[in-house]
C-alpha positions as CSV (number, residue, x, y, z in Angstrom):
1,X,-43.3,57.6,51.9
2,X,-40.6,57.6,49.2
3,X,-39.6,54.1,50.2
4,X,-43.1,52.8,49.5
5,X,-43.3,54.6,46.2
6,X,-39.9,53.2,45.2
7,X,-41.0,49.7,46.2
8,X,-44.3,50.0,44.2
9,X,-42.3,51.4,41.2
10,X,-40.0,48.4,41.3
11,X,-42.9,46.0,41.5
12,X,-44.7,47.6,38.6
13,X,-41.6,47.7,36.5
14,X,-41.2,43.9,36.9
15,X,-44.8,43.4,35.9
16,X,-44.4,45.8,33.0
17,X,-41.2,43.9,31.8
18,X,-42.9,40.5,32.1
19,X,-45.9,41.8,30.1
20,X,-43.7,43.4,27.5
21,X,-41.8,40.1,27.1
22,X,-45.0,38.2,26.6
23,X,-46.5,40.7,24.2
24,X,-43.2,41.0,22.3
25,X,-43.6,37.4,21.3
26,X,-47.3,37.7,20.4
27,X,-47.2,41.1,18.8
28,X,-44.8,43.3,16.9
29,X,-42.6,45.3,19.2
30,X,-43.8,48.5,17.6
31,X,-47.4,47.7,18.3
32,X,-46.4,46.6,21.8
33,X,-44.9,50.1,22.6
34,X,-47.6,52.0,20.8
35,X,-50.3,50.1,22.6
36,X,-48.7,50.7,26.0
37,X,-48.5,54.4,25.6
38,X,-51.9,54.8,23.9
39,X,-53.6,52.7,26.6
40,X,-51.9,54.7,29.4
41,X,-52.6,58.2,28.0
42,X,-56.3,58.5,29.0
43,X,-55.5,57.5,32.6
44,X,-52.6,59.9,32.8
45,X,-54.6,62.8,31.3
46,X,-57.5,62.2,33.8
47,X,-55.0,62.1,36.8
48,X,-53.2,65.2,35.5
49,X,-56.5,67.0,34.9
50,X,-57.8,66.2,38.4
51,X,-54.6,67.2,40.1
52,X,-53.8,70.3,38.1
53,X,-57.2,71.9,37.5
54,X,-59.3,70.6,40.5
55,X,-56.7,70.4,43.3
56,X,-53.8,72.7,42.7
57,X,-54.8,75.0,39.8
58,X,-52.9,75.5,36.6
59,X,-49.1,76.2,37.3
60,X,-47.0,78.8,35.6
61,X,-45.1,77.2,32.7
62,X,-41.6,78.5,32.5
63,X,-39.6,78.7,29.3
64,X,-38.3,75.4,28.2
65,X,-41.3,73.4,29.5
66,X,-42.6,72.3,26.1
67,X,-39.1,71.4,24.7
68,X,-38.4,69.3,27.9
69,X,-41.7,67.5,27.4
70,X,-40.9,66.8,23.7
71,X,-37.4,65.6,24.6
72,X,-38.9,63.3,27.3
73,X,-41.4,61.8,24.8
74,X,-38.7,61.2,22.2
75,X,-36.2,59.6,24.7
76,X,-38.9,57.6,26.5
77,X,-40.3,56.3,23.2
78,X,-36.9,55.2,22.0
79,X,-36.0,53.7,25.3
80,X,-39.2,51.7,25.5
81,X,-39.0,50.5,22.0
82,X,-35.4,49.4,22.5
83,X,-36.3,47.6,25.7
84,X,-39.2,45.9,23.9
85,X,-36.8,44.7,21.2
86,X,-34.2,43.6,23.9
87,X,-36.9,41.6,25.8
88,X,-38.0,39.9,22.6
89,X,-34.4,38.9,21.7
90,X,-32.9,38.2,25.1
91,X,-33.5,36.5,28.4
92,X,-35.6,38.7,30.7
93,X,-33.3,38.1,33.7
94,X,-30.2,39.3,31.8
95,X,-32.0,42.2,30.0
96,X,-33.6,43.7,33.1
97,X,-30.4,43.3,35.1
98,X,-28.2,44.9,32.3
99,X,-30.8,47.7,31.9
100,X,-29.7,48.9,35.3
101,X,-26.5,50.3,33.8
102,X,-28.8,53.2,33.0
103,X,-28.0,54.2,36.6
104,X,-24.4,55.0,35.7
105,X,-25.5,57.0,32.6
106,X,-28.1,58.8,34.8
107,X,-25.5,59.6,37.4
108,X,-23.2,61.2,34.9
109,X,-25.9,63.0,32.9
110,X,-27.5,64.2,36.1
111,X,-24.3,65.7,37.3
112,X,-23.5,67.3,33.9
113,X,-27.0,68.7,33.3
114,X,-28.6,69.4,36.7
115,X,-25.4,69.5,38.8
116,X,-26.8,66.8,41.1
117,X,-24.3,65.1,43.2
118,X,-25.2,61.7,44.7
119,X,-24.4,60.8,48.3
120,X,-21.7,58.3,49.2
121,X,-24.5,55.8,49.9
122,X,-26.0,56.5,46.5
123,X,-22.7,55.9,44.8
124,X,-22.3,52.7,46.7
125,X,-25.7,51.5,45.5
126,X,-24.9,52.3,41.9
127,X,-21.5,50.4,42.3
128,X,-23.3,47.4,43.9
129,X,-25.9,47.3,41.1
130,X,-23.2,47.5,38.4
131,X,-21.1,44.9,40.1
132,X,-24.2,42.6,40.3
133,X,-24.9,43.1,36.5
134,X,-21.2,42.3,35.7
135,X,-21.1,39.2,37.9
136,X,-24.4,37.9,36.6
137,X,-23.0,38.1,33.1
138,X,-19.6,36.6,34.0
139,X,-21.3,33.6,35.6
140,X,-23.5,33.2,32.5
141,X,-20.7,33.5,30.0
142,X,-18.2,31.3,32.0
143,X,-15.5,32.3,29.5
144,X,-13.3,35.1,30.9
145,X,-13.6,38.3,32.9
146,X,-14.0,40.2,29.6
147,X,-16.8,37.9,28.3
148,X,-19.6,40.2,29.6
149,X,-18.2,43.1,27.6
150,X,-17.9,41.0,24.5
151,X,-21.5,39.8,25.0
152,X,-22.7,43.4,24.9
153,X,-21.5,43.7,21.4
154,X,-22.2,40.2,20.1
155,X,-25.7,39.5,21.4
156,X,-28.5,41.5,19.8
157,X,-30.7,41.5,22.9
158,X,-27.9,43.0,25.0
159,X,-27.2,45.6,22.3
160,X,-30.8,46.8,22.4
161,X,-30.6,46.8,26.2
162,X,-27.7,49.3,26.1
163,X,-29.7,51.5,23.7
164,X,-32.7,51.4,26.1
165,X,-30.4,52.3,29.0
166,X,-28.8,55.1,27.1
167,X,-32.1,56.7,26.2
168,X,-33.8,56.0,29.6
169,X,-31.4,58.2,31.5
170,X,-32.1,61.4,29.5
171,X,-35.9,60.6,29.7
172,X,-35.6,60.7,33.5
173,X,-33.7,64.0,33.4
174,X,-36.1,65.7,30.9
175,X,-39.2,64.7,32.9
176,X,-37.6,66.1,36.0
177,X,-36.8,69.3,34.1
178,X,-40.4,69.5,32.9
179,X,-41.6,69.1,36.5
180,X,-39.2,71.8,37.7
181,X,-40.5,74.1,34.9
182,X,-44.1,73.6,36.0
183,X,-45.1,71.1,38.7
184,X,-45.0,67.3,38.9
185,X,-48.5,66.6,37.6
186,X,-48.3,69.0,34.6
187,X,-44.8,67.6,33.8
């Protein structure tokens, strides 16, 4: 089941990024992000209401739940706005590939905050993803082995991508924390 959910998530992320790229050129990136969250909120509330009140009942909310939700909202909002800016300023193929460096940040932050240790296979997957991002940028730059690192500082789209990756990782951790302090639907 987790494999199908991961596959669906990847597909919908690609569609979301393509839509954000298109809307970023037609609309202001702030309106793009605001519209996305505003549009999704009613659907999320209906699903949460159905699952929490109709199916499972209201869970116990442990201390820290509200602060975890607020931290998630802040981090997710910043990450999405930065990703919208990155997609507007950069090539979608480079931006979405580079955004995957959030895996490294997530790996480190997950260990430091939740004491989660990835398996050897998980570490290999993160290494493979990071190597792919690096090689994609080296081939694109065709200058030197350090060119991808320089491009991260020089190109505005790539700088915004790093901001998005940096804030995406804590948003994942804070929504997990909210789910652990209540249940997945309430979180």
